[in-house]
Phi, psi and omega in degrees: 000124183280126187256355179286160177300139184310332185274352189250139173291155175297134182278131180289150176291148183295314183205189182291333177293315179295329178293317183293321183299318186279354175287326179227076187303313185293318179293316175303316183298317184292327179286321177298316180298311180299316178300312180304310182294324177298318175297319181296317174303316175301315179297323179297313182292325175295321179295318182298321185281315192262332182230059184296343177280349177258140174304120187303324179300328180287320182295316180296324181290318180297314178292322175296328175293321178294317174302315179298311179298321178297318177295317179299318182293315182294322182278347185057050185249026185297312180291304180304326178280001174106359176277067190255155174287157181310327181295344184258355177288150176214161181052040188292343178291347175296347184274349183299313182293310178301321181296318177297317182293325185275322189267317191291308185308315184294340185269359183298313182257014183084181184242144175290148183266147177218158178301150185302322181301319182292316178303314181299315178300311177304316183298316182291317182296315184283335172290319182293321179293321178295318179291320181287311186291318179289311182301326178273306190280316179263001174252272187297313187289316180298314182297320177299320182276348185304326175302345177280350185109155185298316185290321183286321177299316182296318181295307185297318182295324174299306179309314181291324178300315178292319176301324181300329181289348174295343174294346178290354173298338183279340182241351179237155185260347187254107181302321186299316178298319180292325177292321177295325176293327181292319181295314176301320180295329174293320177295308179287335176298320180290316177298316179291327177297313180305315178297318180296320182287321183281325181263351181054034177223140176246352190299308186287335171300314174307310181298315182291325176299312175303311182295327177299304179304313188298309187295329173300334178275341183255343190291151172270357176278164177291116192295322183292311180301320181296316177300313179303318179294320181294310184288330173297319174298315179295330181291314182286334176290325177296318178297321180293313188280339170280329178292328178280345184290149181278352186280132182290159177287000000 
């Protein structure tokens, strides 16, 4: 069953490895996911041991970003994963609502000020997070799952994205907050997956991901209720735009 948009040609596999991966997409996705998460945990523990002066999550994100980019280069999946040139973008108007939901509410009351060093650190950290998480979950993993159908691929990738946030238990002391992060990650993960599938572009997802995380740190609104509202809207928006899609489940 062909899962690409009817107007788009089937994207050729990058090499023999990618062809093998797409023969059993669910099994391949789970294996890739488990390997990646094991590496992230390893990077967290190495960061704690070897670089105690640096936030372990930052070290893990930096190394995870390098692994993600290396995987994309090895598989030659830049284009299928959404790192596409503008001429291949489509349905770009779908980004207006997510951009408004993410950008406008935090700006209502203005933003808190922080020292320049803190601002630069957060910019770097959240940019790396955007590249890593979008590149892996909405890039490598989503493309691996795409033969299952767009809705199934978006759902499974979002579930795995939510579960991945449980690794924050190793860097945060409050399990309730970590669980809430996992649920929120599932919600916006589904919405972002739907956008990546419909638009065939990941560039603006990286930007929105970075700005979402960053503005939640600077907003004067209550961050947790704001985040809950935002990710809930993204979840239902993703369900809507995939429901309207012509691609079969």
